[in-house]
All heavy atoms as TSV, in Angstrom:
chain	resi	resn	atom	element	x	y	z
A	1	MET	N	N	0.865	-1.166	0.045
A	1	MET	CA	C	-0.031	-0.011	-0.031
A	1	MET	C	C	0.873	1.235	-0.031
A	1	MET	O	O	1.794	1.310	0.721
A	1	MET	CB	C	-0.841	0.001	1.244
A	1	MET	CG	C	-1.838	1.133	1.304
A	1	MET	SD	S	-3.281	0.962	0.211
A	1	MET	CE	C	-4.100	-0.435	0.946
A	2	GLN	N	N	0.516	2.128	-0.882
A	2	GLN	CA	C	1.263	3.432	-0.883
A	2	GLN	C	C	0.316	4.643	-0.735
A	2	GLN	O	O	-0.848	4.421	-1.004
A	2	GLN	CB	C	2.039	3.589	-2.295
A	2	GLN	CG	C	3.152	2.808	-2.421
A	2	GLN	CD	C	3.991	3.158	-3.651
A	2	GLN	OE1	O	3.421	3.616	-4.701
A	2	GLN	NE2	N	5.321	2.869	-3.644
A	3	THR	N	N	0.876	5.737	-0.409
A	3	THR	CA	C	0.045	6.900	-0.302
A	3	THR	C	C	0.758	7.955	-1.167
A	3	THR	O	O	1.837	8.269	-0.997
A	3	THR	CB	C	-0.076	7.430	1.151
A	3	THR	OG1	O	-0.733	6.385	1.884
A	3	THR	CG2	C	-0.943	8.619	1.249
A	4	ALA	N	N	-0.073	8.566	-2.043
A	4	ALA	CA	C	0.415	9.726	-2.858
A	4	ALA	C	C	-0.301	10.964	-2.471
A	4	ALA	O	O	-1.516	10.990	-2.159
A	4	ALA	CB	C	0.103	9.388	-4.301
A	5	THR	N	N	0.425	12.122	-2.474
A	5	THR	CA	C	-0.203	13.418	-2.262
A	5	THR	C	C	-0.037	14.212	-3.554
A	5	THR	O	O	1.135	14.347	-3.949
A	5	THR	CB	C	0.396	14.180	-1.066
A	5	THR	OG1	O	0.324	13.291	0.109
A	5	THR	CG2	C	-0.203	15.515	-0.837
A	6	LEU	N	N	-1.094	14.626	-4.137
A	6	LEU	CA	C	-1.097	15.373	-5.362
A	6	LEU	C	C	-1.509	16.794	-5.074
A	6	LEU	O	O	-2.495	17.025	-4.391
A	6	LEU	CB	C	-2.186	14.769	-6.371
A	6	LEU	CG	C	-2.095	13.320	-6.597
A	6	LEU	CD1	C	-3.251	12.899	-7.449
A	6	LEU	CD2	C	-0.785	12.891	-7.225
A	7	THR	N	N	-0.652	17.700	-5.502
A	7	THR	CA	C	-0.967	19.110	-5.343
A	7	THR	C	C	-1.521	19.681	-6.603
A	7	THR	O	O	-0.902	19.525	-7.693
A	7	THR	CB	C	0.339	19.908	-4.908
A	7	THR	OG1	O	0.754	19.314	-3.761
A	7	THR	CG2	C	-0.058	21.376	-4.632
A	8	THR	N	N	-2.689	20.294	-6.562
A	8	THR	CA	C	-3.294	20.786	-7.751
A	8	THR	C	C	-3.426	22.296	-7.764
A	8	THR	O	O	-3.114	22.983	-6.864
A	8	THR	CB	C	-4.802	20.263	-7.817
A	8	THR	OG1	O	-5.570	20.873	-6.830
A	8	THR	CG2	C	-4.885	18.779	-7.712
A	9	GLU	N	N	-3.909	22.881	-8.945
A	9	GLU	CA	C	-4.236	24.231	-8.924
A	9	GLU	C	C	-5.428	24.425	-8.016
A	9	GLU	O	O	-6.070	23.510	-7.740
A	9	GLU	CB	C	-4.611	24.639	-10.370
A	9	GLU	CG	C	-3.399	24.672	-11.305
A	9	GLU	CD	C	-3.677	25.274	-12.719
A	9	GLU	OE1	O	-4.855	25.569	-12.987
A	9	GLU	OE2	O	-2.699	25.384	-13.444
A	10	PRO	N	N	-5.669	25.701	-7.561
A	10	PRO	CA	C	-6.777	25.845	-6.604
A	10	PRO	C	C	-8.162	25.362	-7.056
A	10	PRO	O	O	-8.436	25.483	-8.228
A	10	PRO	CB	C	-6.802	27.272	-6.411
A	10	PRO	CG	C	-5.383	27.791	-6.744
A	10	PRO	CD	C	-4.995	26.822	-7.858
A	11	PHE	N	N	-8.893	24.717	-6.141
A	11	PHE	CA	C	-10.186	24.332	-6.364
A	11	PHE	C	C	-11.138	25.576	-6.328
A	11	PHE	O	O	-10.830	26.519	-5.649
A	11	PHE	CB	C	-10.640	23.250	-5.334
A	11	PHE	CG	C	-9.821	22.122	-5.251
A	11	PHE	CD1	C	-9.204	21.684	-4.100
A	11	PHE	CD2	C	-9.694	21.219	-6.320
A	11	PHE	CE1	C	-8.417	20.525	-4.009
A	11	PHE	CE2	C	-8.960	20.074	-6.350
A	11	PHE	CZ	C	-8.280	19.787	-5.124
A	12	THR	N	N	-12.144	25.563	-7.119
A	12	THR	CA	C	-13.047	26.651	-7.165
A	12	THR	C	C	-14.381	26.541	-6.397
A	12	THR	O	O	-14.987	27.483	-6.082
A	12	THR	CB	C	-13.415	26.953	-8.658
A	12	THR	OG1	O	-14.041	25.761	-9.235
A	12	THR	CG2	C	-12.246	27.361	-9.490
A	13	CYS	N	N	-14.743	25.274	-6.006
A	13	CYS	CA	C	-15.934	25.069	-5.308
A	13	CYS	C	C	-15.908	23.716	-4.545
A	13	CYS	O	O	-15.106	22.799	-4.978
A	13	CYS	CB	C	-17.177	25.078	-6.127
A	13	CYS	SG	S	-17.134	23.801	-7.526
A	14	PRO	N	N	-16.714	23.520	-3.578
A	14	PRO	CA	C	-16.713	22.244	-2.807
A	14	PRO	C	C	-17.166	21.102	-3.668
A	14	PRO	O	O	-16.755	19.938	-3.369
A	14	PRO	CB	C	-17.796	22.517	-1.680
A	14	PRO	CG	C	-17.731	23.967	-1.465
A	14	PRO	CD	C	-17.482	24.582	-2.910
A	15	SER	N	N	-17.873	21.238	-4.692
A	15	SER	CA	C	-18.251	20.170	-5.570
A	15	SER	C	C	-17.146	19.524	-6.227
A	15	SER	O	O	-17.109	18.304	-6.677
A	15	SER	CB	C	-19.279	20.519	-6.562
A	15	SER	OG	O	-18.774	21.474	-7.493
A	16	CYS	N	N	-16.017	20.178	-6.274
A	16	CYS	CA	C	-14.696	19.675	-6.920
A	16	CYS	C	C	-14.237	18.475	-6.059
A	16	CYS	O	O	-13.853	17.516	-6.576
A	16	CYS	CB	C	-13.591	20.756	-6.878
A	16	CYS	SG	S	-13.913	22.262	-7.721
A	17	VAL	N	N	-14.390	18.665	-4.752
A	17	VAL	CA	C	-14.004	17.597	-3.815
A	17	VAL	C	C	-14.729	16.351	-4.102
A	17	VAL	O	O	-14.243	15.239	-4.230
A	17	VAL	CB	C	-14.246	18.049	-2.365
A	17	VAL	CG1	C	-14.026	16.933	-1.429
A	17	VAL	CG2	C	-13.341	19.212	-2.020
A	18	VAL	N	N	-16.095	16.429	-4.257
A	18	VAL	CA	C	-16.949	15.282	-4.497
A	18	VAL	C	C	-16.602	14.588	-5.816
A	18	VAL	O	O	-16.446	13.394	-5.865
A	18	VAL	CB	C	-18.370	15.643	-4.425
A	18	VAL	CG1	C	-19.295	14.478	-4.763
A	18	VAL	CG2	C	-18.708	16.227	-3.071
A	19	LYS	N	N	-16.368	15.401	-6.914
A	19	LYS	CA	C	-16.063	14.881	-8.176
A	19	LYS	C	C	-14.726	14.097	-8.131
A	19	LYS	O	O	-14.702	12.961	-8.699
A	19	LYS	CB	C	-15.954	16.094	-9.127
A	19	LYS	CG	C	-15.785	15.678	-10.588
A	19	LYS	CD	C	-15.770	16.962	-11.461
A	19	LYS	CE	C	-15.684	16.695	-12.902
A	19	LYS	NZ	N	-15.791	17.916	-13.761
A	20	ILE	N	N	-13.765	14.619	-7.548
A	20	ILE	CA	C	-12.419	13.900	-7.491
A	20	ILE	C	C	-12.556	12.656	-6.609
A	20	ILE	O	O	-12.101	11.657	-6.960
A	20	ILE	CB	C	-11.360	14.860	-6.948
A	20	ILE	CG1	C	-11.148	15.992	-7.919
A	20	ILE	CG2	C	-10.112	14.129	-6.692
A	20	ILE	CD1	C	-10.230	17.067	-7.367
A	21	GLU	N	N	-13.143	12.782	-5.479
A	21	GLU	CA	C	-13.306	11.600	-4.523
A	21	GLU	C	C	-14.084	10.462	-5.232
A	21	GLU	O	O	-13.679	9.312	-5.126
A	21	GLU	CB	C	-13.944	11.970	-3.206
A	21	GLU	CG	C	-13.059	12.792	-2.321
A	21	GLU	CD	C	-13.686	13.190	-1.105
A	21	GLU	OE1	O	-14.923	13.180	-0.953
A	21	GLU	OE2	O	-12.941	13.631	-0.168
A	22	LYS	N	N	-15.180	10.779	-5.933
A	22	LYS	CA	C	-15.911	9.792	-6.531
A	22	LYS	C	C	-15.185	9.042	-7.720
A	22	LYS	O	O	-15.153	7.882	-7.840
A	22	LYS	CB	C	-17.232	10.387	-7.200
A	22	LYS	CG	C	-18.346	10.425	-6.124
A	22	LYS	CD	C	-19.630	10.857	-6.800
A	22	LYS	CE	C	-20.786	10.853	-5.897
A	22	LYS	NZ	N	-21.985	11.111	-6.612
A	23	THR	N	N	-14.483	9.856	-8.507
A	23	THR	CA	C	-13.780	9.421	-9.693
A	23	THR	C	C	-12.639	8.475	-9.238
A	23	THR	O	O	-12.443	7.385	-9.805
A	23	THR	CB	C	-13.395	10.546	-10.616
A	23	THR	OG1	O	-14.490	11.237	-11.037
A	23	THR	CG2	C	-12.651	9.960	-11.896
A	24	LEU	N	N	-11.793	9.024	-8.382
A	24	LEU	CA	C	-10.672	8.247	-7.904
A	24	LEU	C	C	-11.011	7.050	-7.200
A	24	LEU	O	O	-10.443	5.961	-7.282
A	24	LEU	CB	C	-9.610	9.105	-7.074
A	24	LEU	CG	C	-8.921	10.181	-7.861
A	24	LEU	CD1	C	-8.001	10.981	-6.881
A	24	LEU	CD2	C	-8.179	9.702	-8.954
A	25	GLY	N	N	-12.057	7.177	-6.424
A	25	GLY	CA	C	-12.514	6.028	-5.479
A	25	GLY	C	C	-12.992	4.844	-6.368
A	25	GLY	O	O	-13.051	3.710	-5.842
A	26	LYS	N	N	-13.385	5.079	-7.643
A	26	LYS	CA	C	-13.870	3.942	-8.500
A	26	LYS	C	C	-12.659	3.269	-9.232
A	26	LYS	O	O	-12.881	2.272	-9.921
A	26	LYS	CB	C	-14.807	4.567	-9.559
A	26	LYS	CG	C	-16.154	4.969	-8.974
A	26	LYS	CD	C	-17.027	5.535	-10.037
A	26	LYS	CE	C	-18.384	6.054	-9.421
A	26	LYS	NZ	N	-19.192	6.668	-10.467
A	27	MET	N	N	-11.517	3.870	-9.160
A	27	MET	CA	C	-10.348	3.305	-9.892
A	27	MET	C	C	-9.825	2.038	-9.218
A	27	MET	O	O	-9.867	1.909	-7.930
A	27	MET	CB	C	-9.254	4.297	-9.966
A	27	MET	CG	C	-9.626	5.444	-10.872
A	27	MET	SD	S	-8.286	6.718	-10.913
A	27	MET	CE	C	-7.087	5.809	-11.998
A	28	ASP	N	N	-9.421	0.984	-9.901
A	28	ASP	CA	C	-8.861	-0.196	-9.407
A	28	ASP	C	C	-7.690	0.062	-8.520
A	28	ASP	O	O	-6.825	0.964	-8.877
A	28	ASP	CB	C	-8.421	-1.097	-10.507
A	28	ASP	CG	C	-9.510	-1.715	-11.273
A	28	ASP	OD1	O	-10.634	-1.783	-10.816
A	28	ASP	OD2	O	-9.319	-2.162	-12.452
A	29	GLY	N	N	-7.667	-0.537	-7.394
A	29	GLY	CA	C	-6.536	-0.461	-6.481
A	29	GLY	C	C	-6.551	0.746	-5.468
A	29	GLY	O	O	-5.787	0.743	-4.560
A	30	VAL	N	N	-7.476	1.684	-5.734
A	30	VAL	CA	C	-7.612	2.815	-4.875
A	30	VAL	C	C	-8.379	2.501	-3.528
A	30	VAL	O	O	-9.547	1.915	-3.634
A	30	VAL	CB	C	-8.223	4.094	-5.506
A	30	VAL	CG1	C	-8.542	5.251	-4.504
A	30	VAL	CG2	C	-7.385	4.555	-6.613
A	31	LYS	N	N	-7.804	2.715	-2.456
A	31	LYS	CA	C	-8.337	2.305	-1.168
A	31	LYS	C	C	-9.102	3.486	-0.394
A	31	LYS	O	O	-10.077	3.326	0.166
A	31	LYS	CB	C	-7.360	1.701	-0.206
A	31	LYS	CG	C	-6.671	0.392	-0.815
A	31	LYS	CD	C	-7.618	-0.661	-1.089
A	31	LYS	CE	C	-6.855	-1.809	-1.708
A	31	LYS	NZ	N	-7.757	-2.807	-2.281
A	32	GLU	N	N	-8.439	4.582	-0.524
A	32	GLU	CA	C	-8.980	5.807	0.219
A	32	GLU	C	C	-8.494	7.070	-0.520
A	32	GLU	O	O	-7.459	7.213	-1.035
A	32	GLU	CB	C	-8.383	5.883	1.595
A	32	GLU	CG	C	-8.994	6.888	2.481
A	32	GLU	CD	C	-8.502	6.816	3.958
A	32	GLU	OE1	O	-7.871	5.777	4.344
A	32	GLU	OE2	O	-8.603	7.792	4.628
A	33	VAL	N	N	-9.449	8.086	-0.533
A	33	VAL	CA	C	-9.196	9.452	-1.116
A	33	VAL	C	C	-9.696	10.494	-0.173
A	33	VAL	O	O	-10.674	10.401	0.359
A	33	VAL	CB	C	-10.013	9.517	-2.526
A	33	VAL	CG1	C	-9.655	10.881	-3.121
A	33	VAL	CG2	C	-9.716	8.364	-3.427
A	34	ASP	N	N	-8.791	11.459	0.019
A	34	ASP	CA	C	-9.038	12.584	0.893
A	34	ASP	C	C	-8.672	13.829	0.151
A	34	ASP	O	O	-7.442	14.000	-0.104
A	34	ASP	CB	C	-8.257	12.444	2.202
A	34	ASP	CG	C	-8.632	13.617	3.118
A	34	ASP	OD1	O	-9.688	14.195	3.119
A	34	ASP	OD2	O	-7.771	13.874	4.024
A	35	VAL	N	N	-9.672	14.604	-0.221
A	35	VAL	CA	C	-9.300	15.867	-0.944
A	35	VAL	C	C	-9.433	17.040	0.076
A	35	VAL	O	O	-10.393	17.128	0.815
A	35	VAL	CB	C	-10.413	16.100	-2.086
A	35	VAL	CG1	C	-10.107	17.439	-2.772
A	35	VAL	CG2	C	-10.351	14.975	-3.061
A	36	MET	N	N	-8.343	17.780	0.185
A	36	MET	CA	C	-8.233	18.867	1.163
A	36	MET	C	C	-8.490	20.181	0.362
A	36	MET	O	O	-7.450	20.741	-0.291
A	36	MET	CB	C	-6.933	18.831	1.808
A	36	MET	CG	C	-6.813	17.598	2.686
A	36	MET	SD	S	-5.121	17.068	3.102
A	36	MET	CE	C	-4.692	16.074	1.664
A	37	PHE	N	N	-9.695	20.651	0.371
A	37	PHE	CA	C	-10.125	21.885	-0.423
A	37	PHE	C	C	-9.184	23.022	-0.223
A	37	PHE	O	O	-8.801	23.664	-1.207
A	37	PHE	CB	C	-11.567	22.150	-0.041
A	37	PHE	CG	C	-12.147	23.330	-0.854
A	37	PHE	CD1	C	-12.610	23.112	-2.111
A	37	PHE	CD2	C	-12.231	24.551	-0.285
A	37	PHE	CE1	C	-13.130	24.121	-2.912
A	37	PHE	CE2	C	-12.750	25.567	-1.006
A	37	PHE	CZ	C	-13.263	25.401	-2.238
A	38	HIS	N	N	-8.857	23.462	0.951
A	38	HIS	CA	C	-8.263	24.684	1.340
A	38	HIS	C	C	-6.756	24.642	0.989
A	38	HIS	O	O	-6.039	25.674	0.752
A	38	HIS	CB	C	-8.452	25.157	2.679
A	38	HIS	CG	C	-9.891	25.443	2.934
A	38	HIS	ND1	N	-10.519	26.574	2.446
A	38	HIS	CD2	C	-10.923	24.821	3.656
A	38	HIS	CE1	C	-11.729	26.624	2.763
A	38	HIS	NE2	N	-12.017	25.529	3.610
A	39	SER	N	N	-6.152	23.428	0.967
A	39	SER	CA	C	-4.721	23.329	0.691
A	39	SER	C	C	-4.440	22.788	-0.774
A	39	SER	O	O	-3.284	22.650	-1.159
A	39	SER	CB	C	-4.076	22.430	1.702
A	39	SER	OG	O	-4.569	21.189	1.642
A	40	ASN	N	N	-5.515	22.508	-1.607
A	40	ASN	CA	C	-5.402	22.056	-2.894
A	40	ASN	C	C	-4.588	20.777	-3.053
A	40	ASN	O	O	-3.777	20.603	-3.910
A	40	ASN	CB	C	-4.727	23.101	-3.878
A	40	ASN	CG	C	-5.456	24.443	-3.706
A	40	ASN	OD1	O	-6.675	24.491	-3.770
A	40	ASN	ND2	N	-4.759	25.436	-3.554
A	41	LYS	N	N	-4.895	19.811	-2.065
A	41	LYS	CA	C	-4.073	18.589	-2.045
A	41	LYS	C	C	-5.107	17.440	-2.143
A	41	LYS	O	O	-6.166	17.517	-1.585
A	41	LYS	CB	C	-3.273	18.453	-0.814
A	41	LYS	CG	C	-2.218	19.431	-0.802
A	41	LYS	CD	C	-1.151	19.212	0.275
A	41	LYS	CE	C	-0.165	20.202	0.424
A	41	LYS	NZ	N	0.719	20.504	-0.713
A	42	VAL	N	N	-4.705	16.384	-2.788
A	42	VAL	CA	C	-5.437	15.129	-2.879
A	42	VAL	C	C	-4.599	13.996	-2.350
A	42	VAL	O	O	-3.484	13.743	-3.012
A	42	VAL	CB	C	-5.881	14.772	-4.285
A	42	VAL	CG1	C	-6.614	13.512	-4.431
A	42	VAL	CG2	C	-6.632	15.994	-4.924
A	43	LYS	N	N	-5.022	13.341	-1.265
A	43	LYS	CA	C	-4.187	12.332	-0.681
A	43	LYS	C	C	-4.922	10.959	-1.061
A	43	LYS	O	O	-6.092	10.779	-0.833
A	43	LYS	CB	C	-4.130	12.468	0.789
A	43	LYS	CG	C	-3.242	11.551	1.460
A	43	LYS	CD	C	-3.149	11.909	2.979
A	43	LYS	CE	C	-2.232	10.903	3.692
A	43	LYS	NZ	N	-2.134	11.274	5.161
A	44	VAL	N	N	-4.235	10.102	-1.640
A	44	VAL	CA	C	-4.739	8.812	-2.194
A	44	VAL	C	C	-3.928	7.675	-1.720
A	44	VAL	O	O	-2.699	7.538	-1.912
A	44	VAL	CB	C	-4.711	8.742	-3.745
A	44	VAL	CG1	C	-5.514	7.568	-4.251
A	44	VAL	CG2	C	-5.369	10.034	-4.304
A	45	SER	N	N	-4.622	6.696	-1.018
A	45	SER	CA	C	-3.946	5.464	-0.661
A	45	SER	C	C	-4.350	4.385	-1.689
A	45	SER	O	O	-5.564	4.345	-2.057
A	45	SER	CB	C	-4.491	5.021	0.693
A	45	SER	OG	O	-4.070	5.885	1.700
A	46	PHE	N	N	-3.366	3.742	-2.204
A	46	PHE	CA	C	-3.648	2.784	-3.279
A	46	PHE	C	C	-2.670	1.620	-3.218
A	46	PHE	O	O	-1.588	1.593	-2.705
A	46	PHE	CB	C	-3.530	3.529	-4.644
A	46	PHE	CG	C	-2.114	4.026	-4.942
A	46	PHE	CD1	C	-1.258	3.348	-5.729
A	46	PHE	CD2	C	-1.766	5.247	-4.492
A	46	PHE	CE1	C	0.020	3.861	-5.984
A	46	PHE	CE2	C	-0.512	5.800	-4.707
A	46	PHE	CZ	C	0.318	5.021	-5.464
A	47	ASP	N	N	-3.132	0.519	-3.852
A	47	ASP	CA	C	-2.330	-0.735	-4.034
A	47	ASP	C	C	-1.363	-0.530	-5.271
A	47	ASP	O	O	-1.831	-0.387	-6.366
A	47	ASP	CB	C	-3.281	-1.910	-4.223
A	47	ASP	CG	C	-2.577	-3.211	-4.406
A	47	ASP	OD1	O	-1.293	-3.187	-4.547
A	47	ASP	OD2	O	-3.206	-4.217	-4.398
A	48	GLU	N	N	-0.140	-0.415	-4.960
A	48	GLU	CA	C	0.854	-0.133	-6.078
A	48	GLU	C	C	0.964	-1.280	-7.073
A	48	GLU	O	O	1.622	-1.204	-8.172
A	48	GLU	CB	C	2.212	0.154	-5.501
A	48	GLU	CG	C	2.892	-0.841	-4.733
A	48	GLU	CD	C	2.553	-1.050	-3.243
A	48	GLU	OE1	O	1.577	-0.335	-2.800
A	48	GLU	OE2	O	3.076	-1.887	-2.575
A	49	THR	N	N	0.371	-2.472	-6.748
A	49	THR	CA	C	0.432	-3.604	-7.791
A	49	THR	C	C	-0.649	-3.400	-8.811
A	49	THR	O	O	-0.516	-4.050	-9.903
A	49	THR	CB	C	0.332	-4.970	-7.036
A	49	THR	OG1	O	-0.981	-5.025	-6.424
A	49	THR	CG2	C	1.464	-5.155	-6.092
A	50	THR	N	N	-1.618	-2.686	-8.608
A	50	THR	CA	C	-2.748	-2.380	-9.569
A	50	THR	C	C	-2.842	-0.966	-10.013
A	50	THR	O	O	-3.676	-0.730	-10.903
A	50	THR	CB	C	-4.059	-2.876	-8.974
A	50	THR	OG1	O	-4.427	-2.208	-7.747
A	50	THR	CG2	C	-4.013	-4.394	-8.724
A	51	GLN	N	N	-2.203	-0.013	-9.356
A	51	GLN	CA	C	-2.407	1.405	-9.731
A	51	GLN	C	C	-1.080	2.079	-9.614
A	51	GLN	O	O	-0.154	1.586	-8.878
A	51	GLN	CB	C	-3.399	2.014	-8.699
A	51	GLN	CG	C	-3.938	3.236	-9.124
A	51	GLN	CD	C	-4.537	3.220	-10.542
A	51	GLN	OE1	O	-3.941	3.690	-11.542
A	51	GLN	NE2	N	-5.743	2.730	-10.720
A	52	ASN	N	N	-0.904	3.291	-10.172
A	52	ASN	CA	C	0.325	4.049	-10.033
A	52	ASN	C	C	-0.098	5.518	-9.955
A	52	ASN	O	O	-1.080	5.988	-10.471
A	52	ASN	CB	C	1.248	3.768	-11.176
A	52	ASN	CG	C	0.795	4.227	-12.544
A	52	ASN	OD1	O	0.633	5.421	-12.850
A	52	ASN	ND2	N	0.449	3.260	-13.420
A	53	VAL	N	N	0.908	6.258	-9.435
A	53	VAL	CA	C	0.749	7.725	-9.201
A	53	VAL	C	C	0.458	8.449	-10.464
A	53	VAL	O	O	-0.294	9.422	-10.462
A	53	VAL	CB	C	1.821	8.235	-8.231
A	53	VAL	CG1	C	3.125	8.384	-8.984
A	53	VAL	CG2	C	1.377	9.656	-7.749
A	54	ASP	N	N	1.138	8.096	-11.540
A	54	ASP	CA	C	0.973	8.800	-12.820
A	54	ASP	C	C	-0.440	8.754	-13.331
A	54	ASP	O	O	-0.984	9.692	-13.830
A	54	ASP	CB	C	1.927	8.281	-13.876
A	54	ASP	CG	C	3.356	8.628	-13.499
A	54	ASP	OD1	O	3.634	9.629	-12.808
A	54	ASP	OD2	O	4.251	7.895	-13.956
A	55	ALA	N	N	-1.126	7.577	-13.242
A	55	ALA	CA	C	-2.462	7.387	-13.610
A	55	ALA	C	C	-3.473	8.207	-12.811
A	55	ALA	O	O	-4.369	8.775	-13.236
A	55	ALA	CB	C	-2.838	5.909	-13.632
A	56	LEU	N	N	-3.127	8.215	-11.495
A	56	LEU	CA	C	-4.029	8.915	-10.590
A	56	LEU	C	C	-3.826	10.481	-10.924
A	56	LEU	O	O	-4.938	11.202	-10.970
A	56	LEU	CB	C	-3.470	8.754	-9.133
A	56	LEU	CG	C	-3.628	7.339	-8.649
A	56	LEU	CD1	C	-2.949	7.215	-7.251
A	56	LEU	CD2	C	-5.092	6.890	-8.498
A	57	ALA	N	N	-2.729	10.985	-11.110
A	57	ALA	CA	C	-2.453	12.390	-11.431
A	57	ALA	C	C	-3.119	12.730	-12.693
A	57	ALA	O	O	-3.750	13.766	-12.909
A	57	ALA	CB	C	-1.018	12.763	-11.483
A	58	ASP	N	N	-2.986	11.877	-13.742
A	58	ASP	CA	C	-3.546	12.046	-15.105
A	58	ASP	C	C	-5.111	12.143	-14.933
A	58	ASP	O	O	-5.769	12.970	-15.563
A	58	ASP	CB	C	-3.152	10.928	-15.993
A	58	ASP	CG	C	-3.613	11.201	-17.455
A	58	ASP	OD1	O	-3.314	12.326	-17.943
A	58	ASP	OD2	O	-4.164	10.263	-18.033
A	59	THR	N	N	-5.713	11.236	-14.123
A	59	THR	CA	C	-7.129	11.390	-13.975
A	59	THR	C	C	-7.591	12.592	-13.356
A	59	THR	O	O	-8.612	13.216	-13.808
A	59	THR	CB	C	-7.571	10.197	-13.055
A	59	THR	OG1	O	-7.267	8.962	-13.807
A	59	THR	CG2	C	-9.114	10.147	-12.880
A	60	VAL	N	N	-6.916	13.110	-12.316
A	60	VAL	CA	C	-7.296	14.340	-11.734
A	60	VAL	C	C	-7.154	15.537	-12.646
A	60	VAL	O	O	-8.021	16.326	-12.752
A	60	VAL	CB	C	-6.422	14.615	-10.405
A	60	VAL	CG1	C	-6.683	15.973	-9.818
A	60	VAL	CG2	C	-6.719	13.540	-9.371
A	61	SER	N	N	-6.084	15.481	-13.471
A	61	SER	CA	C	-5.813	16.537	-14.384
A	61	SER	C	C	-6.909	16.561	-15.532
A	61	SER	O	O	-7.444	17.611	-15.849
A	61	SER	CB	C	-4.518	16.409	-15.039
A	61	SER	OG	O	-3.491	16.645	-14.113
A	62	LYS	N	N	-7.374	15.336	-15.943
A	62	LYS	CA	C	-8.465	15.278	-16.958
A	62	LYS	C	C	-9.727	15.709	-16.361
A	62	LYS	O	O	-10.644	16.145	-17.151
A	62	LYS	CB	C	-8.538	13.822	-17.446
A	62	LYS	CG	C	-7.379	13.477	-18.408
A	62	LYS	CD	C	-7.515	12.064	-18.860
A	62	LYS	CE	C	-6.432	11.700	-19.819
A	62	LYS	NZ	N	-6.468	10.330	-20.309
A	63	LEU	N	N	-9.927	15.717	-15.094
A	63	LEU	CA	C	-11.206	16.264	-14.511
A	63	LEU	C	C	-11.253	17.777	-14.529
A	63	LEU	O	O	-12.190	18.357	-14.208
A	63	LEU	CB	C	-11.384	15.693	-13.035
A	63	LEU	CG	C	-11.664	14.254	-12.871
A	63	LEU	CD1	C	-11.619	13.758	-11.474
A	63	LEU	CD2	C	-13.083	13.930	-13.497
A	64	GLY	N	N	-10.092	18.395	-14.812
A	64	GLY	CA	C	-10.033	19.832	-14.863
A	64	GLY	C	C	-9.303	20.440	-13.752
A	64	GLY	O	O	-9.306	21.705	-13.545
A	65	TYR	N	N	-8.492	19.590	-12.953
A	65	TYR	CA	C	-7.735	20.165	-11.877
A	65	TYR	C	C	-6.265	19.714	-12.116
A	65	TYR	O	O	-5.784	18.677	-11.582
A	65	TYR	CB	C	-8.245	19.536	-10.589
A	65	TYR	CG	C	-9.800	19.616	-10.483
A	65	TYR	CD1	C	-10.625	18.553	-10.804
A	65	TYR	CD2	C	-10.405	20.881	-10.268
A	65	TYR	CE1	C	-11.978	18.716	-10.727
A	65	TYR	CE2	C	-11.759	21.059	-10.223
A	65	TYR	CZ	C	-12.505	19.876	-10.460
A	65	TYR	OH	O	-13.920	20.107	-10.431
A	66	PRO	N	N	-5.535	20.513	-12.851
A	66	PRO	CA	C	-4.201	20.213	-13.190
A	66	PRO	C	C	-3.310	19.861	-11.952
A	66	PRO	O	O	-3.275	20.640	-10.955
A	66	PRO	CB	C	-3.635	21.428	-13.920
A	66	PRO	CG	C	-4.923	22.057	-14.466
A	66	PRO	CD	C	-5.927	21.802	-13.456
A	67	VAL	N	N	-2.597	18.734	-12.058
A	67	VAL	CA	C	-1.753	18.373	-10.903
A	67	VAL	C	C	-0.379	19.016	-11.196
A	67	VAL	O	O	0.255	18.902	-12.182
A	67	VAL	CB	C	-1.581	16.901	-10.822
A	67	VAL	CG1	C	-0.482	16.506	-9.802
A	67	VAL	CG2	C	-2.909	16.197	-10.532
A	68	LEU	N	N	0.066	19.917	-10.096
A	68	LEU	CA	C	1.246	20.632	-10.320
A	68	LEU	C	C	2.471	19.762	-9.804
A	68	LEU	O	O	3.547	20.015	-10.111
A	68	LEU	CB	C	1.211	21.934	-9.492
A	68	LEU	CG	C	0.055	22.839	-9.889
A	68	LEU	CD1	C	-0.086	23.952	-8.922
A	68	LEU	CD2	C	0.105	23.237	-11.307
A	69	ARG	N	N	2.234	19.004	-8.746
A	69	ARG	CA	C	3.221	18.097	-8.079
A	69	ARG	C	C	2.651	16.890	-7.456
A	69	ARG	O	O	1.524	16.889	-6.985
A	69	ARG	CB	C	3.792	18.957	-7.019
A	69	ARG	CG	C	5.080	18.605	-6.388
A	69	ARG	CD	C	5.742	19.708	-5.492
A	69	ARG	NE	N	4.722	20.285	-4.539
A	69	ARG	CZ	C	4.383	21.449	-4.491
A	69	ARG	NH1	N	4.751	22.346	-5.406
A	69	ARG	NH2	N	3.553	21.953	-3.554
A	70	SER	N	N	3.435	15.811	-7.567
A	70	SER	CA	C	2.975	14.609	-6.817
A	70	SER	C	C	4.119	14.020	-6.053
A	70	SER	O	O	5.290	14.136	-6.368
A	70	SER	CB	C	2.449	13.543	-7.841
A	70	SER	OG	O	3.494	13.266	-8.763
A	71	LYS	N	N	3.736	13.486	-4.907
A	71	LYS	CA	C	4.705	12.895	-3.961
A	71	LYS	C	C	4.190	11.566	-3.409
A	71	LYS	O	O	3.079	11.512	-2.972
A	71	LYS	CB	C	4.934	13.923	-2.833
A	71	LYS	CG	C	5.891	13.411	-1.754
A	71	LYS	CD	C	6.053	14.521	-0.664
A	71	LYS	CE	C	6.804	13.973	0.487
A	71	LYS	NZ	N	6.768	14.858	1.647
A	72	VAL	N	N	4.958	10.526	-3.497
A	72	VAL	CA	C	4.659	9.215	-2.915
A	72	VAL	C	C	5.397	8.969	-1.643
A	72	VAL	O	O	6.624	9.224	-1.548
A	72	VAL	CB	C	4.965	8.131	-3.919
A	72	VAL	CG1	C	4.622	6.781	-3.393
A	72	VAL	CG2	C	4.202	8.382	-5.270
A	73	ALA	N	N	4.637	8.522	-0.631
A	73	ALA	CA	C	5.171	8.291	0.580
A	73	ALA	C	C	5.221	6.813	0.898
A	73	ALA	O	O	4.437	6.110	0.464
A	73	ALA	CB	C	4.398	8.997	1.749
């Protein structure tokens, strides 16, 4: 299990949080998603054997929230 923190451009509304959480939550291998509205961060716990940070960041960017930086812990 790995945890990635994605830093995005600023969110514009609380519905952004729901959109990201729902979309990432449906991805294979994703166990937990926590979107921090005020700090523009998305914390994702995932199984590294079925998912990777690049795919997670790409998905968030395609939703309209460009990922500026990603960090895996």
